[in-house]
C-alpha positions in Angstrom: -18.8 -31.1 -85.8 -22.3 -30.1 -84.7 -22.4 -27.8 -81.5 -23.5 -29.4 -78.3 -27.1 -28.6 -77.3 -27.5 -27.3 -73.8 -30.0 -25.3 -71.7 -30.9 -22.0 -73.3 -30.1 -19.0 -71.3 -33.4 -17.4 -70.5 -34.0 -14.5 -68.1 -36.7 -14.8 -65.4 -39.2 -12.9 -67.5 -39.0 -15.4 -70.3 -37.0 -13.2 -72.7 -34.1 -14.8 -74.6 -30.7 -13.3 -73.9 -27.4 -12.8 -75.7 -27.1 -11.2 -79.1 -28.5 -8.7 -81.5 -31.6 -9.1 -83.7 -31.3 -11.2 -86.8 -33.4 -8.9 -88.9 -34.3 -5.3 -89.1 -36.9 -3.8 -86.7 -37.5 -4.4 -83.0 -40.2 -7.0 -83.5 -38.0 -9.7 -84.9 -36.9 -12.7 -82.8 -33.6 -12.7 -81.1 -31.1 -15.5 -81.8 -31.4 -18.6 -79.5 -27.9 -18.9 -78.0 -26.6 -22.2 -76.8 -23.5 -22.9 -74.7 -20.7 -25.1 -76.0 -20.0 -28.5 -74.5 -16.9 -27.1 -72.7 -18.9 -24.3 -71.2 -21.7 -26.6 -70.0 -19.3 -29.1 -68.4 -17.5 -26.4 -66.4 -20.8 -24.9 -65.3 -22.1 -28.3 -64.3 -18.9 -29.0 -62.3 -19.1 -25.7 -60.5 -22.8 -26.2 -59.8 -22.1 -29.4 -57.9 -19.7 -27.6 -55.5 -21.5 -24.3 -55.3 -25.2 -24.0 -56.5 -25.3 -20.4 -55.3 -22.2 -18.5 -56.5 -21.7 -14.9 -55.4 -21.1 -12.0 -57.7 -17.3 -12.4 -57.7 -17.6 -16.1 -58.6 -20.0 -15.4 -61.4 -17.7 -12.7 -62.8 -14.8 -15.1 -62.7 -16.8 -17.7 -64.5 -17.9 -15.3 -67.2 -14.3 -14.3 -67.9 -13.2 -18.0 -68.0 -16.0 -19.1 -70.3 -16.3 -16.0 -72.4 -19.9 -15.4 -71.4 -21.8 -12.4 -70.1 -22.3 -12.2 -66.3 -26.1 -12.2 -66.8 -25.8 -15.4 -68.8 -23.9 -17.1 -66.0 -26.4 -15.8 -63.5 -29.5 -17.0 -65.4 -27.9 -20.3 -66.1 -27.5 -21.0 -62.4 -31.1 -19.9 -61.8 -32.5 -22.2 -64.4 -30.3 -25.1 -63.2 -31.5 -24.7 -59.7 -35.1 -24.6 -60.9 -34.6 -27.7 -63.0 -32.9 -29.6 -60.2 -35.7 -28.8 -57.8 -38.3 -29.9 -60.3 -36.6 -33.2 -60.8 -36.4 -33.7 -57.0 -40.0 -32.9 -56.6 -41.0 -35.4 -59.3 -39.0 -38.1 -57.6 -40.5 -37.3 -54.2 -44.0 -37.3 -55.7 -43.4 -40.7 -57.2 -42.3 -42.1 -53.9 -45.3 -40.6 -52.1 -47.7 -41.9 -54.7 -46.3 -45.4 -54.3 -46.5 -45.1 -50.5 -50.1 -43.8 -50.8 -51.1 -46.7 -53.0 -49.5 -49.2 -50.6 -51.4 -47.7 -47.6 -54.7 -47.7 -49.5 -54.2 -51.4 -50.2 -53.4 -52.1 -46.6 -56.4 -50.1 -45.4 -58.7 -52.0 -47.7 -57.3 -55.3 -46.4 -57.8 -54.2 -42.8 -61.4 -53.2 -43.6 -62.1 -56.6 -45.1 -60.6 -58.3 -42.1 -62.8 -56.2 -39.7 -65.9 -57.5 -41.5 -65.0 -61.0 -40.4 -63.8 -60.3 -36.9 -65.4 -62.3 -34.1 -66.1 -61.4 -30.5 -63.1 -62.5 -28.3 -65.3 -63.3 -25.4 -67.9 -65.6 -26.9 -66.6 -66.3 -30.5 -69.7 -64.8 -32.0 -70.2 -61.9 -34.4 -68.9 -58.5 -33.4 -71.1 -56.3 -31.2 -73.0 -53.4 -32.8 -72.8 -49.8 -31.6 -76.1 -50.0 -29.6 -75.0 -53.3 -27.9 -71.6 -51.8 -27.0 -73.3 -48.8 -25.5 -75.6 -51.0 -23.3 -72.6 -53.0 -22.1 -70.7 -49.8 -21.2 -73.7 -48.6 -19.2 -73.9 -51.9 -17.4 -70.2 -51.8 -16.5 -70.6 -48.2 -15.2 -73.4 -49.3 -13.0 -71.4 -52.2 -11.6 -68.4 -49.9 -11.1 -70.5 -47.4 -9.1 -71.9 -50.2 -7.0 -68.4 -51.6 -6.2 -67.1 -48.1 -5.4 -70.0 -47.6 -2.9 -69.2 -50.9 -1.2 -65.5 -50.0 -1.1 -66.3 -46.7 0.6 -68.5 -48.5 3.2 -65.7 -51.0 4.0 -63.1 -48.3 4.1 -65.2 -46.2 6.5 -65.7 -49.3 8.7 -62.0 -50.1 8.7 -61.0 -46.5 9.3 -63.3 -46.4 12.3 -61.8 -49.7 13.6 -58.1 -48.5 13.4 -58.9 -44.9 14.4 -57.6 -43.1 11.4 -58.4 -42.6 7.7 -57.0 -45.0 5.2 -54.5 -43.4 2.8 -54.3 -44.4 -0.9 -51.1 -46.3 -0.2 -52.7 -48.2 2.6 -55.7 -49.0 0.4 -53.3 -50.7 -2.0 -51.0 -52.5 0.4 -53.4 -53.3 3.3 -56.2 -56.0 3.2 -59.6 -54.3 3.4 -62.0 -57.2 3.2 -64.1 -56.3 6.3 -62.2 -58.7 8.6 -60.0 -57.4 11.4 -56.3 -57.1 11.0 -55.7 -59.6 13.8 -57.8 -62.3 12.0 -56.1 -61.7 8.7 -52.6 -61.8 10.3 -53.6 -65.0 12.0 -54.5 -66.6 8.6 -51.0 -66.1 7.4 -48.8 -65.4 10.5 -45.5 -66.1 8.7 -46.1 -64.6 5.4 -44.6 -61.2 4.6 -44.7 -59.2 1.4 -41.6 -59.0 -0.7 -39.4 -60.6 -3.2 -37.3 -63.5 -1.8 -35.2 -63.6 -4.9 -34.1 -60.0 -4.3 -34.2 -60.2 -0.5 -36.9 -57.5 -0.4 -39.5 -57.0 2.3 -42.5 -55.0 1.5 -43.0 -54.2 5.2 -39.8 -52.3 5.2 -40.4 -48.7 5.9 -43.9 -49.3 7.4 -44.4 -47.3 10.6 -47.0 -49.6 12.1 -45.0 -52.8 11.7 -48.1 -54.8 10.6 -47.3 -58.1 8.8 -49.4 -58.1 5.7 -50.8 -61.3 4.1 -49.6 -61.9 0.6 -52.8 -63.3 -0.8 -54.6 -59.9 -0.5 -52.1 -58.1 -2.7 -52.2 -58.1 -6.4 -51.9 -56.0 -9.5 -54.1 -56.9 -12.6 -52.1 -58.3 -15.5 -53.2 -55.3 -17.7 -51.7 -52.9 -15.2 -48.5 -55.0 -14.9 -48.1 -54.8 -18.7 -48.6 -51.0 -18.7 -46.1 -50.6 -15.8 -43.6 -52.8 -17.6 -44.0 -50.9 -20.9 -43.7 -47.5 -19.1 -40.5 -48.6 -17.2 -38.9 -50.2 -20.2 -39.5 -47.0 -22.2 -37.9 -44.9 -19.4 -34.9 -47.2 -19.3 -34.4 -46.9 -23.1 -34.6 -43.1 -22.8 -32.2 -43.0 -19.8 -29.6 -45.0 -21.8 -29.8 -42.5 -24.6 -29.4 -39.6 -22.2 -26.3 -41.2 -20.8 -24.7 -42.2 -24.1 -25.5 -39.2 -26.3 -23.8 -36.0 -25.2 -24.3 -33.6 -28.1 -26.8 -32.2 -28.8 -28.8 -33.4 -25.8 -26.6 -31.9 -23.1 -25.3 -28.4 -22.7 -22.9 -26.9 -20.1 -24.2 -24.1 -18.0 -22.1 -21.2 -16.9 -20.4 -20.4 -14.6 -20.8 -23.6 -12.6 -20.2 -25.9 -15.5 -23.1 -28.2 -14.7 -24.6 -30.3 -17.5 -28.3 -29.6 -18.3 -30.6 -31.0 -21.0 -30.9 -28.9 -24.1 -34.7 -28.6 -24.2 -35.2 -28.2 -28.0 -33.0 -31.2 -28.8 -34.7 -33.3 -26.1 -38.2 -32.4 -27.2 -37.4 -33.4 -30.8 -36.0 -36.8 -29.8 -38.5 -37.5 -27.0 -41.7 -35.7 -27.7 -44.2 -35.8 -24.9 -46.8 -33.6 -23.2 -45.5 -32.1 -20.0 -47.3 -33.1 -16.7 -47.8 -29.6 -15.3 -49.2 -26.9 -17.5 -48.9 -23.9 -15.2 -46.9 -20.7 -15.1 -45.0 -22.0 -12.0 -43.8 -25.2 -13.6 -40.2 -25.7 -14.4 -37.9 -28.5 -15.5 -34.8 -29.5 -13.5 -32.2 -31.6 -15.4 -28.6 -32.5 -14.6 -26.0 -35.2 -15.1 -22.9 -36.2 -13.0 -20.7 -39.2 -12.4 -18.3 -40.5 -9.8 -16.5 -43.5 -8.4 -17.5 -45.2 -5.2 -15.6 -47.9 -3.1 -18.4 -50.5 -3.5 -18.9 -53.3 -6.0 -21.6 -52.9 -8.6 -23.9 -55.8 -7.6 -24.0 -54.9 -3.9 -24.8 -51.3 -4.9 -27.7 -52.5 -7.2 -29.1 -54.7 -4.4 -29.0 -51.7 -2.0 -30.9 -49.6 -4.6 -33.7 -52.2 -4.8 -34.1 -52.4 -1.0 -36.1 -49.4 0.4 -34.5 -49.5 3.8 -31.0 -49.7 2.5 -31.9 -47.1 -0.2 -32.9 -44.6 2.6 -29.8 -45.5 4.6 -27.6 -44.6 1.5 -29.3 -41.2 1.3 -30.3 -40.1 4.9 -29.8 -36.4 4.0 -32.0 -36.6 0.9 -34.5 -39.5 1.2 -36.5 -39.0 4.4 -39.1 -41.7 3.6 -39.0 -44.8 1.3 -41.5 -47.5 1.0 -41.9 -50.5 -1.3 -45.5 -50.6 -2.5 -45.4 -53.6 -4.8 -43.0 -56.0 -6.5 -44.3 -56.0 -10.0 -41.6 -58.3 -11.5 -38.9 -60.2 -9.7 -36.5 -60.8 -12.5 -34.4 -63.9 -13.0 -33.9 -66.3 -10.1 -31.2 -64.9 -7.8 -30.5 -62.1 -10.3 -31.9 -58.5 -10.1 -32.0 -58.2 -13.9 -35.5 -57.3 -14.9 -36.8 -56.5 -11.4 -39.6 -53.9 -11.4 -40.7 -52.2 -8.2 -43.5 -49.7 -7.5 -42.2 -47.4 -4.7 -43.0 -44.3 -2.7 -40.4 -41.8 -1.8 -40.2 -38.5 0.1 -37.2 -36.2 -0.6 -36.3 -33.4 1.7 -33.1 -31.5 2.4 -31.6 -28.5 4.2 -34.5 -26.8 6.0 -38.2 -26.7 7.0 -38.4 -23.7 4.7 -37.9 -26.1 1.7 -41.1 -28.2 1.0 -40.6 -31.9 0.6 -41.0 -33.7 -2.7 -43.1 -36.9 -2.9 -43.0 -39.4 -5.7 -44.9 -42.6 -6.6 -42.5 -44.2 -9.1 -41.5 -47.3 -10.9 -37.9 -48.5 -10.5 -36.6 -50.9 -13.1 -33.2 -52.7 -12.9 -31.7 -54.0 -16.2 -28.3 -55.3 -17.0 -27.1 -53.3 -20.0 -24.1 -55.5 -20.6 -21.7 -57.6 -18.5 -20.6 -55.7 -15.4 -23.0 -52.8 -16.2 -26.4 -52.2 -14.6 -29.1 -49.5 -15.2 -31.5 -48.4 -12.5 -34.3 -46.4 -14.2 -37.0 -44.4 -12.3 -40.1 -42.8 -13.7 -43.2 -41.4 -11.9 -46.3 -43.5 -12.2 -49.8 -42.3 -11.6 -51.0 -45.2 -9.5 -53.4 -43.1 -7.5 -55.1 -40.6 -9.8 -57.2 -39.2 -7.0 -54.1 -38.4 -4.9 -53.0 -34.7 -5.0 -49.4 -34.7 -3.8 -48.6 -31.4 -2.1 -45.0 -31.4 -3.5 -46.3 -31.3 -7.1 -43.2 -33.0 -8.5 -43.0 -35.5 -11.4 -40.0 -37.7 -12.1 -39.2 -37.9 -15.8 -36.9 -40.8 -16.9 -34.1 -40.6 -14.3 -31.6 -42.9 -12.6 -28.1 -44.2 -12.9 -25.8 -46.6 -14.6 -23.5 -48.6 -12.4 -20.4 -50.1 -14.0 -17.9 -52.5 -12.4 -14.4 -51.1 -11.8 -11.2 -52.8 -10.6 -10.5 -53.3 -6.9 -14.2 -53.7 -6.0 -15.1 -50.1 -7.0 -18.0 -48.9 -9.2 -18.4 -46.0 -11.6 -21.8 -44.4 -11.2 -23.3 -42.0 -13.8 -26.4 -40.2 -12.6 -29.2 -38.4 -14.6 -31.8 -36.5 -12.7 -34.8 -35.1 -14.7 -37.7 -33.8 -12.8 -40.7 -31.5 -13.6 -41.7 -29.3 -10.7 -44.7 -27.1 -10.2 -44.0 -24.6 -7.4 -47.5 -24.1 -6.2 -46.0 -22.8 -3.0 -43.1 -20.6 -3.8 -39.7 -21.6 -2.4 -38.5 -19.3 0.4 -36.2 -16.6 -0.8 -33.3 -17.9 1.3 -33.2 -21.2 -0.7 -34.5 -20.0 -4.1 -31.1 -19.8 -5.7 -30.1 -23.2 -4.3 -33.3 -25.0 -5.4 -33.8 -23.3 -8.8 -30.1 -23.6 -9.5 -30.4 -27.4 -9.4 -27.8 -27.8 -6.7 -30.3 -29.0 -4.1 -31.8 -32.0 -5.8 -29.5 -32.3 -8.8 -27.4 -35.3 -10.0 -24.3 -33.9 -8.3 -26.1 -34.1 -4.9 -26.9 -37.8 -5.5 -23.4 -38.6 -6.6 -21.6 -36.7 -3.8 -23.9 -38.2 -1.1 -23.4 -41.7 -2.5 -19.6 -41.2 -2.5 -19.6 -40.1 1.1 -21.9 -42.8 2.3 -20.0 -45.6 0.5 -16.8 -44.2 2.0 -18.5 -44.3 5.4 -19.4 -48.0 4.8 -15.8 -48.8 3.8 -14.4 -47.2 6.9 -16.8 -49.3 9.1 -14.7 -52.4 8.2 -11.4 -50.8 9.3 -9.9 -52.3 12.4 -9.3 -49.4 14.9 -9.6 -49.5 18.7 -9.0 -46.1 20.2 -8.4 -46.1 24.0 -11.0 -44.0 25.8 -11.8 -43.0 29.4 -15.0 -45.0 29.3 -13.7 -48.1 27.7 -12.1 -49.5 24.6 -13.8 -50.4 21.3 -12.6 -53.9 21.7 -14.6 -55.5 19.0 -15.7 -54.7 15.5 -19.2 -55.4 16.7 -18.9 -52.6 19.2 -17.7 -50.2 16.5 -20.6 -51.1 14.2 -23.1 -50.6 17.0 -21.9 -47.1 17.6 -22.1 -46.4 13.8 -25.6 -47.9 13.5 -26.9 -45.7 16.4 -25.2 -42.6 14.9 -26.7 -43.3 11.4 -30.2 -43.7 12.9 -29.6 -40.4 14.8 -28.7 -38.6 11.5 -31.7 -40.2 9.7 -34.1 -39.1 12.5 -32.7 -35.6 12.5 -33.1 -35.2 8.7 -36.6 -36.6 8.8 -37.6 -34.1 11.6 -36.6 -31.1 9.5 -39.6 -31.6 7.1 -42.0 -31.1 10.0 -44.7 -32.8 8.0 -47.6 -34.6 9.5 -47.2 -32.9 12.9 -49.0 -30.1 14.6 -47.5 -26.7 13.6 -47.5 -23.5 15.6 -46.9 -20.7 13.0 -48.1 -18.0 15.4 -44.9 -18.3 17.5 -42.8 -17.2 14.5 -45.3 -14.5 13.6 -45.3 -13.1 17.2 -41.6 -12.4 17.5 -40.7 -12.3 13.8 -37.8 -14.7 14.5 -38.5 -17.1 11.6 -38.6 -20.1 14.1 -40.9 -23.0 13.2 -42.1 -25.1 16.1 -44.0 -28.4 16.0 -45.2 -30.8 18.7 -45.7 -34.5 18.4 -46.5 -37.3 20.7 -43.8 -40.0 20.5 -44.5 -43.7 21.1 -42.2 -45.1 18.4 -39.4 -47.5 19.1 -36.0 -45.8 19.2 -37.4 -42.4 20.5 -38.1 -41.2 24.0 -41.7 -41.7 25.1 -43.5 -38.5 25.7 -44.2 -35.2 23.9 -41.4 -34.0 21.7 -41.2 -30.3 20.8 -39.1 -29.6 17.7 -37.9 -26.2 16.6 -35.9 -25.1 13.6 -34.8 -21.9 11.9 -32.6 -21.0 8.9 -30.4 -18.0 8.3 -27.8 -16.7 5.9 -24.2 -16.0 7.0 -21.6 -14.1 5.0 -19.0 -16.8 5.5 -17.9 -19.8 3.4 -19.6 -23.1 4.4 -16.3 -24.8 5.4 -15.5 -22.0 7.9 -19.0 -22.4 9.5 -18.5 -26.2 9.7 -15.0 -25.8 11.3 -16.6 -23.5 14.0 -19.1 -26.1 15.0 -16.6 -29.0 14.8 -14.0 -27.3 17.1 -14.6 -28.5 20.7 -12.9 -25.3 22.0 -15.6 -23.1 20.5 -18.5 -25.4 21.5 -18.9 -23.6 24.8 -20.1 -20.5 22.8 -23.2 -22.2 21.5 -24.0 -25.5 23.2 -26.8 -25.1 25.7 -26.5 -28.7 26.9 -23.0 -28.1 28.3 -24.3 -25.3 30.5 -21.3 -23.1 29.8 -18.7 -25.8 30.7 -15.9 -26.8 28.4 -16.1 -30.2 26.7 -13.6 -32.7 25.5 -13.7 -35.7 23.1 -13.4 -39.1 24.8 -13.2 -41.1 21.6 -13.9 -40.9 17.9 -14.5 -43.2 14.9 -13.4 -42.0 11.5 -16.0 -42.4 8.8 -14.1 -40.7 5.9 -10.8 -39.5 4.7 -11.7 -35.9 5.6 -10.8 -35.1 9.2 -14.3 -33.6 9.8 -16.0 -36.9 8.9 -16.1 -38.7 12.3 -18.3 -40.0 15.0 -17.4 -38.5 18.4 -18.2 -39.3 22.0 -18.1 -36.0 23.9 -18.4 -35.3 27.6 -18.7 -32.0 29.4 -16.0 -31.5 32.1 -16.7 -31.6 35.8 -18.2 -30.2 37.9 -21.2 -29.9 35.6 -22.2 -33.5 35.3 -23.2 -35.2 38.6 -21.5 -38.6 39.1 -24.8 -40.4 39.7 -26.3 -39.3 36.4 -23.5 -39.3 33.9 -24.4 -38.4 30.3 -22.2 -38.3 27.2 -22.9 -36.7 23.8 -22.9 -38.8 20.7 -22.1 -36.6 17.7 -21.6 -37.3 14.0 -20.2 -34.7 11.7 -19.7 -35.0 7.9 -18.8 -32.7 5.0 -18.6 -32.9 1.3 -18.5 -30.6 -1.7 -22.1 -29.5 -1.4 -22.5 -29.1 2.4 -21.9 -30.2 5.9 -23.8 -31.7 8.8 -23.3 -31.8 12.6 -25.8 -33.8 14.6 -25.6 -34.7 18.3 -27.8 -36.3 21.0 -27.3 -37.1 24.7 -26.8 -40.8 25.6 -26.5 -42.3 29.1 -23.0 -43.4 30.1 -24.0 -47.0 31.0 -25.7 -47.4 27.7 -22.6 -46.1 25.8 -20.4 -48.6 27.7 -22.7 -51.4 26.6 -22.6 -50.2 23.0 -18.8 -50.1 23.0 -18.7 -53.7 24.0 -21.3 -54.7 21.5 -23.7 -55.9 24.2 -26.5 -53.4 23.4 -28.9 -53.4 20.4 -28.6 -49.9 18.9 -32.0 -50.1 17.3 -33.9 -49.9 20.6 -31.9 -47.1 22.3 -34.1 -43.9 22.6 -32.3 -41.0 21.1 -33.4 -37.4 20.4 -31.1 -35.6 18.0 -30.4 -31.9 17.4 -27.9 -30.3 15.1 -26.9 -28.0 12.2 -27.1 -28.2 8.4 -24.7 -26.1 6.5 -24.7 -25.5 2.7 -23.7 -22.9 0.2 -26.2 -20.2 -0.7 -26.4 -21.2 -4.3 -25.7 -17.7 -5.6 -23.5 -17.6 -8.8 -19.9 -16.7 -8.0 -19.0 -13.4 -9.7 -15.6 -11.9 -10.3 -14.7 -8.6 -8.6 -12.7 -5.8 -10.0 -9.4 -7.6 -9.5 -10.6 -10.7 -11.3 -10.9 -12.9 -8.2 -14.1 -14.9 -7.6 -16.3 -13.4 -4.9 -16.8 -15.9 -2.1 -20.4 -16.9 -1.5 -22.2 -17.1 1.8 -23.7 -20.0 3.8 -27.1 -21.2 4.6 -27.4 -22.5 8.2 -30.3 -24.5 9.7 -30.4 -24.8 13.4 -32.7 -27.5 14.9 -33.4 -28.4 18.5 -35.6 -31.0 20.1 -36.9 -31.2 23.7 -38.7 -34.0 25.5 -41.7 -33.1 27.7 -43.0 -36.0 29.8 -46.6 -36.8 28.8 -49.0 -36.2 31.7 -50.8 -39.4 32.7 -53.9 -37.8 34.2 -54.6 -34.3 33.2 -57.3 -32.3 31.5 -57.0 -31.2 27.9 -56.6 -27.6 29.0 -53.7 -28.5 31.3 -52.0 -30.5 28.6 -52.5 -27.6 26.2 -50.9 -25.2 28.7 -48.0 -27.5 29.1 -47.5 -27.7 25.4 -47.5 -23.9 25.0 -45.1 -23.6 27.8 -42.7 -26.1 26.2 -43.1 -24.3 22.9 -42.2 -21.0 24.4 -39.1 -22.6 26.1 -37.7 -24.3 23.0 -38.4 -21.1 21.0 -36.4 -19.1 23.5 -33.6 -21.7 23.5 -33.2 -21.8 19.7 -33.4 -18.0 19.4 -30.7 -17.5 22.0 -28.5 -20.2 20.3 -28.8 -18.4 17.0 -27.8 -15.1 18.7 -24.8 -16.7 20.3 -23.7 -18.2 17.0 -24.0 -14.8 15.3 -21.9 -13.1 18.0 -19.2 -15.8 17.9 -19.0 -15.5 14.1 -19.0 -11.7 14.2 -22.3 -11.6 12.3 -24.5 -10.1 15.0 -25.3 -7.1 12.8 -27.3 -9.3 10.5 -31.1 -9.0 10.5 
């Protein structure tokens, strides 16, 4: 039987291997050895499993096949070369076919372009010169329209007494007529989406009713917005459903963050900020809330309810435009253009502002997706926060017993043009301040608060009984507005600031003055002051100190050194510290003819605590308890405390126990100064400076009392 012909064993230099010369002399040819059929089959089988055998494997093969080790080595080298050549030929053939196909398509497109017609007139296509002339004409028209727009804006700003912001230019009519005339043209028309129950005027500070006919977005912009939001929703779904390799767990806190390399490969995009201070914040978290999914979706689509859900995070929320309304009576497909300001913790932390699109889509039965993405609707606007929202949002899934599971993804690009204060650097950069866990924990607490508002409780008090659910809800509404106003005050944005006060005494106190004429606030000049400090105590211990009415005498300046006691309380959570209290200082401090009580709300969760209080007249409180007073018109001026962890990583000491972190405490006070009716500007300025000095002294003394009471007086 003839021997099987296989690959010759040739060394890398091209010399034939294996055997002595067939003739005498070194110049003769060496025999051309071939492997047997059995040897080739075994080598082929081994190659399939291991194309790169090591030295031990080659030695074992040479023993089994009765070959030299070099023969085995060179056979595998040649086999790998042959396999690669065959693969390259196959790839080249595929690429050649694809190239020919693309050339054919390109030729077909070029032929089609020769026969294209002008879409405007149906005539032949424009030449290059004609297109250039049309472009110049459009640029001239655009410049003329821009000049007319600036004239009208200047005229309108002079009429209303303040400049027109980019948001106002979009949502307010600017056609040269007065606001009163425009409102008279459509007195009953208000912006919004009736199918979603949305009101575009929600969140507007001036309360102007805007005519619908002056608002509109070009169809091309609507298409771009829809495409942007849909792409963000698709990306958000992938971020929620794909865990590995998109997400990685950080140590030691165990939070989930996006793996940048894997993300950039799956979603390649240029970053918005290209500076050395830019950074990416990403996180994912989930939780269960006692609220049904559809109700929660509708609250997310209403700017007022959205701000009420997150009073400690969202300080401002405004609906700029309803782009798409979705199906009739169904939020699926609703697309909103919104504005939002986020701020937490302290005036040392700058607020973040976003113009963003919010899309609601029903992923499947009982499952909804709320997707947010920043949208550059005002290219000339330079937001001071320098924050850009990448595809973020949540998935809301129906659960039994009217509950919902919420999975949250937060993905933001931040450019710290103004460096974060050192006290809050670890907390902000560690993603605990604005991360997904913050949104989930706050949502859980607020939904629990809402659920407790429907419980039937009627505690007996010295000043009356909460005899009706309406009375209880009135107290809770007033308290919620008190907390929202307190959190909004902490940003101290848009108000007159007096930094020289903190520079003079090096106390770190920030003071601002504003004239108040808004509904729900006392009329006059309000002086606000706030300071933040670090305490070497766990946050829960600091919260317990402020919650205990027995220790209140050590820091409360409003009680004037008198003990206080709780007249009544309303529970707003399972934790004992989550409650609304009505507090009164004991006699003889309070005169009988001018009785005042203190409304206080305290709340705590895994990420921090809050204690906010404000004085309320006793007759007003009695009307509230019976449900005979509208809580939205009661003037209230809150002060309080914000407590959180310091954000520093917990390290183990020598014994292996975790080192307890400290707390960050923000103290904020507000004082009302009656506005002088007839006084010169110099007298008013002197009055302001006197009030500033007073509130600065009050807050400094309060901080010192707190340090002494907590045995932290030795801190700088």
